[in-house]
N, C-alpha and C positions, 0 to 999 in steps of 0.2 A: 366731623366723626362718622364712623360707618353707622347706617342704619341697621337694626337688628329686629328678629322676630322670634316668640317663644310660644312654642308649642307645649301644653301641658296636658298629660292624660292622668283622667281620674277615674276611680272604681267607686261603684253604690254598692254598700254591704248592708245587711240587713242590721238594725240597729241593736238587737239582742245579741247575736252570735257573730257579728262581724265576719259574715260569710258573703262572699259576691251575691247579689242578685238582680237576674236581668230586666234593668230599668233602663239601661242606655238609650234605648229607639224613644221610650216615652219622653225622657229628659230633652233627647233633641228637638223632639216635634212643640216644645213649648218654651224653651230657653232660647231668651233674645242672645245674638252674639255682639249686639253693639257696633263696635267699629271692627271687630274680630270675626273669626267663625267659629261656629259650633259644627264638630265633624263627629262622623262614627270612628270607633277603632276596632280593634281586631275582635274583642270581646262584648257578648251583648249586655255586660255589666259596665261596660267603659263607656265614657265619654270624652272628647278632647276639645280642648279649647286653643286657637291659635290667635295671637294679636296680629294687628295690622303691623306693617315695617313701619317701626319706631325709631326716634332719633333719642330720645332720653328715657331715663328710668323712670320719671315722673309720667311720661304716657303709658309705657308699660304697666306701671301701678294701677293707673285708673282703670285700664280695660282689666287685668288680672283680678283685682278687687271686687270689681262690680258682677264678675262673672261667678267669682267664687259664691259671692253671697245670693246671686240667685240659685245656684246649683244647690247651696247648702238648703235654702228655703224649700225648693223641689224634694230634696231628699227627706226632710222634716216632713212634709205633707205625706209622702208615701213611707212611712216606718223605717227609713234608712238613712244612712250617713254617708257622706260622700267623701272620701279620703285622697289625700296628696301623699302618697306614700309609695315606695318603688315595689311593694308585693304587698297584698291583702293579710288579715291576721290569718284569715281561713279560707280554705277552698272548699264549697261544698259543689251538688250535683246541677245546680239551675244555670248557673252561667255557662253559656256555651260560644263557638265561634259564629259572628256576624254572617248570616248570609248574603253571599256577594260571589261573584266570579273571580274576583281578585284574591279574596280570603281563601275561598276553596281552595284556590293555586297554592297559596302560602299552607295552609292546612294539610294538605296534601304533601306537601316538601318538606315538612316538619315531622310527618309522621307522628309515632307517640310521643314526641317531644312537646306536642299541643296540649295534652292533658295536663301537664302542670306548667304551662307558659303563662301564668299569671304574672304580667309584669307592667311596671306603668312608668315612662320616662319624662323626663323635661328633655325637648330638644332646642337647641338655640343655634337661629341662623344667623350668621354674621356677612353682612354683605361687603364682597370684594368683587368688583367690576370686571378688573382683566383676569382670565384665568390662567394663564401660569403665576400671576400673583397667588392666585388660590391655591395652586399647588404647592408654592412655597409657603404658603402660610399653613397649609395641611401638615407639611413636614415639620415645621417647627413647632407647631402645638404637641405632637408626638410624645417628647420626654416630660412635658408638664401635667399629661392626662392624670397620672396617679395622684400628682396633689388637688387636682380639680376633685377628684371622687371622693379623697381624704375627707374634704371639706365637706361635702354634699351627701355622703351616704345615708339612706333613709329606709331602709328596708331590712330591720332587725328581724321580723317576724315570718313565718310561712306554715302552713298546715297547724296552725294553733300553736305552735312552739316558737321559742326563742331559736334561731337557727346560729346564733353565736358569732354571726357577720354583720358588719353594719350595714352591707350594700349586697343582701342575698340577690336581690337582682341582677348584680353583675356575674355571680357565680352560675344564674340561670342561663344568662346569656352567652356564656363561654361553651356550652353545647353547640352553638350555631357555627357553621363553617367558617365565618368571617369574623369572628367577636374579636373584642379586645382591640389592639394596637393595629393600625393600616401599615401597609408596607410603605417603605419611602419610594417615591415616585420622581423621575427625571424631567417629567414635564408633563403637560396634559394630554400630548399623545400617549403615553407611557399608562397614564392612569385610565383612559379609555379601553386601550388594548388589552390591559389587564382585566378590566370589568369583562369586556366583550367575551375574553377566554373562559371567564368563571361561569358564565351563562351558557358558552358553547359546551362545555363539560357538565352542565347541569348541577353544578355546585349551588348555585342560586337559579332562581327561576326567571329573574329579572332585574333590570338595574336598581328598582326601587327596592329591591331584597339585599342590596349592600348593606351589611349590619356590623361596620366596624364601629368603633366608638368615636370615631372622627370620619368624617367622608367629605365629598364634594355633591352637594344637593344636584340630583338631576331635574330639578324643576327650575331654580333660581339661582342666581349668580351668587352664590353664599358658600361659605364654609360651614358645614353643619356640625355641632358639637351633641353628640347623643349618649355620651358616658353617664348623664346626671339621672340620678333618681329622681322620680316625681317629689316634687318638695313639700313640706310639711306646710308652709305658710308663704305668701306672697311675699313678704321681705325675705325669706329663703331664696326664693325662686329669683327675686332681684338681686341678690348676692352673685349667685351663679350667672346670672347674666352680665352682670357688670364685669366680672372677674374673666369671663370668657370673651367677651367684645374686645375688651383692652387686650388679651393676650392675643386675638388674631390681628388686631391691627399692630401690634407690636412685632408679631411673626412676619407680617408681610415684607419686613425690609430686614430680616434677620438670617444670618448664615445657616447653611444646614446642620443640624443637629448631630452630635457624634454617637447620642445612645443607640444602643443596637435594640431590635424588637424584643428581645428575649428580656433584656434589663427591664424593658417598660412593661412588658408581660406579667414579670414577677412582682413590680411595684404595684402594677393595678390589681393583683390578686392580694398583696399586704394590706393595702388601701382599702378593699372590699372586706378584707377580714377584720380589719384592726382601726380603720379610720383615722382619726387625729392621733392614736397611739402607733399608726404603723411605721416601720423603718422603710423608707425609700432609696430608690437610687439617685442621686444627685442629678440633676439634667444636664450638667455641663461637665464635671470630672470625675464622674463615676463613683464617687465615695458614697459610703451610706451617710443618711441623713434623716433625722426624725421629722415626721411629717409635718411638726407644729412650724419646725426651723424651715421646710422646704415652702410652707405658706408665706413665711416673712421673704424668701428669697423671691418667691413669684410676684408679691406685692411690691418688691423693692425693682424687680425687672419690669413690671407694667406700668409704673408710676407715672412716667410721664404720659403714655394714653390716658391714665385715669385723672391726672390733672386735667388735662386738655378737655375732657368731656365733661369735669366738674363732680366725677363720682368719687374721688378719693376720700374723701370723708365720709361717706356713706359706706364705702367698701371697710374703712377702717373701724368703723363703729361697728357694723355688722359682723366683722370678724372677732371684734371684741366680745360681742353678744354670744358668738359659738362658743368661744373659749370659756365663756363664764357659765352659759346655762346649756352647752352641748349641741351638738349637731341633731339633726332630725332622727336619727337613730337613737341616739343617747337619752334625749328627752320622750321617746316613744318607750323606751326601756324604763325610763324612771317612772313615767306614767303607771305602767303596766306593774311594777313592782309595788308601787304605793296603793293601786286599788283595781287592779285585776282589768277584765273588758270596760267595766263602767268609768273608771278613770280614763282608758286608752280612747273611749268612743267621747269623751267630753273634750279630751285633747284634740281630736281629729274636728270636733265640731266648733272649737275655740278657732282653730286656724281656718278652718273652710268659712267662717262668718265674717272673717275679717278682722276678727279682734285683736288677734296679735298683731297685725297691721297698726291699729289703732293705737295699742299700748306703746308699742316703738316708736312711733311719731312723738306720742306724749314725753317720752323720756329725755 
């Protein structure tokens, strides 16, 4: 089975207001990475954790849970709460762009966009050794990206308000020049030529700024799925990792998809807006399909890969949980409706401490 790696971005928020606070540098200075790596991110309120390349969900769970607990402990000691969410509840004046040559370049490129670019993602790297296989896999995952987004939307709030979207982060990302669905590429030469042209055109500053919802990593021999919001709990992160890995493995040998980029972009918007209640374009026949049915089609399509990795039972149980208790966005909304900021803060702490993970394993 293919190895994979998970990159999770977190924000540190003031525990009373849920507004970002610039504690990222202090967190990185003291938090152990274990087998993974603790990294800086774009904003001073952010911290990123990357797992080591792993072959099983169990190995990923161990690394992710250990880091979340350490981060949650750090946050409590500093009057903050660490969140796994695509956007923070509120945005205040204290968090700013991390000082570095790279981020200065990106901030200059973004211009005024940077002032409200408070987004946190989960990026999934799936190892595909052959570069032409990577291109084929990238092409084949495109039609399934809206289905993955419908399952994983987790950014309902921004600026202290309910945005009405399950993934407001996706809406924010659409302001970038290469957002959403990547083009379809003939081969690796075509991919590299197109990226080089975009850099020469000053559409993006460098290859690391390719920000399609799926791309080929510039650093590793991986297909990188970038469409996921940061996830509320470790179990949510493992679900999207299992789905994403199996999809890439299945896609390596798949025929080129027939869906157009416009079809996929429209479905991505619908998934960002409505989550599991969205209506999507069927990945194969172009008809309209309910997101819940599309999820079933996805599992059916990737079932052989899930069986081979031993992940099928986990995915089926995790999806049943999502259908029963809601996506991350739905659970955040429910908490806020029940008890406002206090209940939302408690939900984030519950997830960050790993208690959701423990409860799930006991069921």
